[in-house]
SEKOL-610289 format. One record per atom (N, C-alpha, C): residue number from 1; residue in three letters; atom name; z, x, y. Coordinates in Angstrom, 3 decimals. Atoms other than C-alpha are relative to their C-alpha. Last residue first. Example, Ala and Ser with C-alpha at 12.3 -4.5 7.8 and 13.67 -1.06 7.14 Angstrom:
! SEKOL-610289
 filo dodren rotor       pz       px       py
    2    SER     N   -0.060   -0.820   -1.190
    2    SER    CA    7.140   13.670   -1.060
    2    SER     C    0.730   -0.770    1.090
    1    ALA     N    0.000    0.890   -1.190
    1    ALA    CA    7.800   12.300   -4.500
    1    ALA     C    0.000    0.900    1.200
END
This chain:
! SEKOL-610289
 filo dodren rotor       pz       px       py
   86    UNK     N    1.161   -0.744    0.427
   86    UNK    CA  -14.391  -16.195  -17.047
   86    UNK     C   -1.117   -0.004    0.927
   85    UNK     N    0.199   -0.364    1.401
   85    UNK    CA  -11.855  -18.622  -15.503
   85    UNK     C   -1.332    0.724   -0.181
   84    UNK     N   -0.769   -1.205    0.307
   84    UNK    CA  -10.776  -18.682  -11.868
   84    UNK     C   -0.196    0.478   -1.433
   83    UNK     N    0.584   -1.125   -0.744
   83    UNK    CA  -13.487  -21.099  -10.751
   83    UNK     C    0.708    1.302   -0.326
   82    UNK     N    1.001   -0.658    0.828
   82    UNK    CA  -12.279  -23.423  -13.507
   82    UNK     C   -0.667    1.166    0.703
   81    UNK     N   -0.671   -0.787    1.033
   81    UNK    CA   -9.130  -24.248  -11.513
   81    UNK     C   -0.996    0.753   -0.865
   80    UNK     N   -0.733   -1.094   -0.637
   80    UNK    CA  -11.035  -25.327   -8.417
   80    UNK     C    0.672    0.891   -1.036
   79    UNK     N    0.983   -0.936   -0.508
   79    UNK    CA  -13.492  -27.353  -10.480
   79    UNK     C    0.678    1.189    0.674
   78    UNK     N    0.466   -0.818    1.121
   78    UNK    CA  -10.629  -28.942  -12.370
   78    UNK     C   -1.026    1.027    0.447
   77    UNK     N   -1.112   -0.880    0.379
   77    UNK    CA   -9.090  -30.132   -9.094
   77    UNK     C   -0.409    0.916   -1.147
   76    UNK     N   -0.099   -1.048   -1.022
   76    UNK    CA  -12.425  -31.473   -7.895
   76    UNK     C    1.121    0.983   -0.319
   75    UNK     N    1.131   -0.915    0.186
   75    UNK    CA  -12.900  -33.349  -11.177
   75    UNK     C    0.031    1.133    1.018
   74    UNK     N   -0.253   -0.787    1.194
   74    UNK    CA   -9.415  -34.854  -10.935
   74    UNK     C   -1.103    1.008   -0.264
   73    UNK     N   -1.042   -0.965   -0.359
   73    UNK    CA  -10.073  -35.948   -7.356
   73    UNK     C    0.341    0.890   -1.195
   72    UNK     N    0.603   -1.011   -0.868
   72    UNK    CA  -13.338  -37.564   -8.444
   72    UNK     C    1.020    1.071    0.394
   71    UNK     N    0.901   -0.810    0.826
   71    UNK    CA  -11.670  -39.355  -11.355
   71    UNK     C   -0.647    1.110    0.828
   70    UNK     N   -0.829   -0.850    0.864
   70    UNK    CA   -8.813  -40.535   -9.132
   70    UNK     C   -0.865    0.913   -0.862
   69    UNK     N   -0.501   -1.087   -0.851
   69    UNK    CA  -11.300  -41.776   -6.517
   69    UNK     C    0.919    0.930   -0.789
   68    UNK     N    1.106   -0.919   -0.296
   68    UNK    CA  -13.113  -43.748   -9.228
   68    UNK     C    0.492    1.164    0.863
   67    UNK     N    0.305   -0.811    1.177
   67    UNK    CA   -9.896  -45.288  -10.554
   67    UNK     C   -1.115    1.012    0.254
   66    UNK     N    0.635    0.822    1.030
   66    UNK    CA   -9.035  -46.383   -7.009
   66    UNK     C   -0.210    0.870   -1.238
   65    UNK     N    0.892   -0.706    0.915
   65    UNK    CA   -6.757  -44.924   -4.358
   65    UNK     C   -0.496   -0.964   -1.073
   64    UNK     N   -0.267    0.254    1.407
   64    UNK    CA   -5.306  -46.821   -1.433
   64    UNK     C   -1.016    0.728   -0.878
   63    UNK     N   -0.763    1.195    0.351
   63    UNK    CA   -4.551  -44.321    0.000
   63    UNK     C   -0.720   -1.177    0.641
   62    UNK     N   -0.168    1.054   -1.002
   62    UNK    CA   -6.875  -41.314    0.060
   62    UNK     C    0.811   -1.153   -0.578
   61    UNK     N    0.343    1.305    0.558
   61    UNK    CA   -6.304  -38.420   -2.331
   61    UNK     C    0.277   -1.058    1.061
   60    UNK     N   -0.506    1.121   -0.797
   60    UNK    CA   -6.276  -34.805   -1.214
   60    UNK     C   -0.517   -1.297   -0.602
   59    UNK     N    0.944    1.092   -0.230
   59    UNK    CA   -6.745  -32.003   -3.757
   59    UNK     C    0.705   -1.071    0.837
   58    UNK     N   -0.524    1.212   -0.624
   58    UNK    CA   -5.114  -28.660   -4.315
   58    UNK     C   -1.117   -1.017    0.175
   57    UNK     N    1.062    0.997   -0.162
   57    UNK    CA   -5.536  -25.505   -6.366
   57    UNK     C    0.640   -1.241    0.605
   56    UNK     N   -0.303    1.350   -0.471
   56    UNK    CA   -3.401  -22.395   -6.328
   56    UNK     C   -1.261   -0.856    0.091
   55    UNK     N    1.083    0.498   -0.851
   55    UNK    CA   -3.728  -19.248   -8.395
   55    UNK     C    0.268   -1.452    0.350
   54    UNK     N   -0.052   -0.585   -1.326
   54    UNK    CA   -0.656  -17.465   -9.742
   54    UNK     C   -1.089   -0.455    0.951
   53    UNK     N    0.005   -1.458    0.118
   53    UNK    CA   -1.415  -18.237  -13.375
   53    UNK     C   -0.086    0.682    1.365
   52    UNK     N    0.385   -0.393    1.350
   52    UNK    CA   -2.141  -21.875  -12.533
   52    UNK     C   -0.161    1.514   -0.039
   51    UNK     N    0.077   -1.455    0.073
   51    UNK    CA   -0.392  -23.386   -9.507
   51    UNK     C   -0.300    0.364   -1.457
   50    UNK     N   -0.418   -0.576    1.264
   50    UNK    CA   -0.769  -27.019   -8.592
   50    UNK     C   -0.209    1.505    0.052
   49    UNK     N    0.216   -1.440    0.146
   49    UNK    CA   -1.054  -29.086   -5.452
   49    UNK     C    0.479    0.435   -1.374
   48    UNK     N   -0.543   -0.510    1.252
   48    UNK    CA   -1.439  -32.795   -4.808
   48    UNK     C   -0.378    1.464   -0.133
   47    UNK     N    0.485   -1.324    0.386
   47    UNK    CA   -1.910  -34.160   -1.303
   47    UNK     C    0.723    0.420   -1.274
   46    UNK     N   -0.909   -0.752    0.864
   46    UNK    CA   -1.637  -37.871   -0.525
   46    UNK     C   -0.618    1.360   -0.286
   45    UNK     N    0.447   -1.139    0.808
   45    UNK    CA   -3.389  -39.585    2.382
   45    UNK     C    1.152    0.635   -0.790
   44    UNK     N    1.085    0.406    0.899
   44    UNK    CA   -3.333  -42.846    4.353
   44    UNK     C   -0.462    1.117   -0.926
   43    UNK     N   -0.196    1.363    0.511
   43    UNK    CA   -0.007  -42.606    6.192
   43    UNK     C   -1.071   -0.449   -0.986
   42    UNK     N    0.351    0.947   -1.058
   42    UNK    CA   -0.457  -38.834    6.401
   42    UNK     C    0.212   -1.404   -0.558
   41    UNK     N    0.249   -0.789   -1.203
   41    UNK    CA    0.644  -35.804    4.369
   41    UNK     C   -0.361   -0.861    1.202
   40    UNK     N    0.824    0.823   -0.886
   40    UNK    CA    2.257  -37.749    1.540
   40    UNK     C   -0.147    0.756    1.313
   39    UNK     N   -0.682    0.440   -1.215
   39    UNK    CA    3.489  -35.265   -1.017
   39    UNK     C   -0.976   -0.812    0.831
   38    UNK     N    0.693    0.892   -0.919
   38    UNK    CA    2.632  -34.277   -4.559
   38    UNK     C    0.839   -0.336    1.205
   37    UNK     N   -0.980    0.455   -0.979
   37    UNK    CA    3.514  -31.463   -6.905
   37    UNK     C   -0.769   -0.826    1.019
   36    UNK     N    0.394    0.031   -1.398
   36    UNK    CA    1.338  -31.201   -9.951
   36    UNK     C    1.241   -0.238    0.837
   35    UNK     N   -0.664    0.939   -0.899
   35    UNK    CA    1.926  -30.297  -13.585
   35    UNK     C   -0.465    0.143    1.445
   34    UNK     N   -1.095   -0.588   -0.766
   34    UNK    CA   -0.505  -28.550  -15.903
   34    UNK     C    0.550   -1.032    0.976
   33    UNK     N    0.292   -0.728   -1.230
   33    UNK    CA   -2.710  -29.994  -18.599
   33    UNK     C    1.249    0.531    0.674
   32    UNK     N    0.940   -1.109    0.145
   32    UNK    CA   -1.800  -32.649  -21.123
   32    UNK     C   -0.173    0.695    1.339
   31    UNK     N   -0.731   -1.136    0.575
   31    UNK    CA    1.273  -34.880  -21.206
   31    UNK     C   -0.887    1.225   -0.194
   30    UNK     N   -1.096   -0.387   -0.885
   30    UNK    CA   -0.108  -37.500  -18.815
   30    UNK     C    0.802    1.177   -0.537
   29    UNK     N   -1.299    0.477    0.443
   29    UNK    CA   -3.415  -37.660  -20.634
   29    UNK     C    1.097    0.503    0.899
   28    UNK     N    0.110    0.934    1.112
   28    UNK    CA   -7.127  -36.915  -20.332
   28    UNK     C    1.319   -0.477   -0.557
   27    UNK     N   -0.220   -0.658    1.292
   27    UNK    CA   -6.819  -33.741  -18.249
   27    UNK     C   -0.044   -0.942   -1.201
   26    UNK     N    0.464   -1.392    0.071
   26    UNK    CA   -8.147  -34.643  -14.797
   26    UNK     C    0.049    0.550   -1.421
   25    UNK     N    1.418   -0.078   -0.359
   25    UNK    CA   -7.952  -38.460  -14.848
   25    UNK     C   -0.540    1.419   -0.165
   24    UNK     N    0.776    0.642    1.058
   24    UNK    CA   -4.651  -38.457  -16.756
   24    UNK     C   -1.488    0.136    0.287
   23    UNK     N   -0.072   -0.886    1.168
   23    UNK    CA   -3.191  -35.918  -14.349
   23    UNK     C   -0.781   -0.588   -1.169
   22    UNK     N    0.904   -1.120   -0.260
   22    UNK    CA   -4.394  -38.014  -11.420
   22    UNK     C   -0.020    0.970   -1.179
   21    UNK     N    1.364    0.517    0.101
   21    UNK    CA   -2.735  -41.113  -12.870
   21    UNK     C   -1.024    1.105    0.233
   20    UNK     N    0.273    0.250    1.423
   20    UNK    CA    0.492  -39.201  -13.454
   20    UNK     C   -1.427   -0.503   -0.201
   19    UNK     N    0.161   -1.318    0.632
   19    UNK    CA    0.401  -37.867   -9.882
   19    UNK     C   -0.302   -0.156   -1.490
   18    UNK     N    1.335   -0.487   -0.363
   18    UNK    CA   -0.186  -41.398   -8.535
   18    UNK     C   -0.273    1.353   -0.640
   17    UNK     N    0.961    0.828    0.741
   17    UNK    CA    2.857  -42.603  -10.460
   17    UNK     C   -1.427    0.431    0.296
   16    UNK     N   -0.025   -0.479    1.389
   16    UNK    CA    4.911  -39.694   -9.091
   16    UNK     C   -0.980   -0.791   -0.869
   15    UNK     N    0.719   -1.277   -0.004
   15    UNK    CA    3.829  -40.642   -5.557
   15    UNK     C   -0.045    0.576   -1.406
   14    UNK     N    1.417    0.318   -0.152
   14    UNK    CA    4.895  -44.240   -6.205
   14    UNK     C   -0.854    1.269    0.022
   13    UNK     N    0.462    0.580    1.266
   13    UNK    CA    8.267  -43.065   -7.537
   13    UNK     C   -1.489   -0.330    0.058
   12    UNK     N    0.174   -1.102    0.951
   12    UNK    CA    8.834  -40.811   -4.540
   12    UNK     C   -0.531   -0.502   -1.337
   11    UNK     N   -1.249   -0.508    0.561
   11    UNK    CA    8.280  -43.818   -2.289
   11    UNK     C   -0.306    1.169   -0.942
   10    UNK     N   -0.216    0.262    1.425
   10    UNK    CA    5.098  -44.287   -0.308
   10    UNK     C    1.333    0.584   -0.440
    9    UNK     N   -0.612   -1.133    0.682
    9    UNK    CA    5.088  -44.453    3.475
    9    UNK     C    0.280   -0.386   -1.451
    8    UNK     N    0.970   -0.701    0.832
    8    UNK    CA    2.609  -47.053    4.719
    8    UNK     C    0.585    1.211   -0.713
    7    UNK     N    0.642    0.903    0.947
    7    UNK    CA    5.088  -49.587    6.073
    7    UNK     C   -0.912    0.742   -0.961
    6    UNK     N   -0.960    0.347    1.045
    6    UNK    CA    7.250  -46.899    7.651
    6    UNK     C   -0.639   -0.891   -1.059
    5    UNK     N   -0.130   -1.128    0.915
    5    UNK    CA    4.265  -45.504    9.553
    5    UNK     C    0.961   -0.315   -1.141
    4    UNK     N    1.249   -0.105    0.749
    4    UNK    CA    3.489  -48.899   11.090
    4    UNK     C    0.081    1.132   -1.011
    3    UNK     N   -0.017    1.072    0.994
    3    UNK    CA    7.118  -49.358   12.103
    3    UNK     C   -1.249    0.038   -0.864
    2    UNK     N   -0.799   -0.457    1.133
    2    UNK    CA    7.052  -45.933   13.787
    2    UNK     C    0.097   -1.073   -1.080
    1    UNK     N    0.761   -0.946    0.805
    1    UNK    CA    4.141  -47.071   15.965
    1    UNK     C    0.811    0.446   -1.216
END
């Protein structure tokens, strides 16, 4: 069982790449918007969290992720952040 988990564990670089892709999907660029912290919570799932003016938002992303799943995750993240505005 531990061998199976080792095969599906992503490296820090792969998680950072997924975070950049999610940031692009949510904000339209890797240098736009706010930063995320990411971690692998299960062999088939990544969790990204962010903090905006003291308010937290998070989204889970299934592995393997696709462009469509990145767009949906980005939209869900923006929806959580927009709930705190006006």
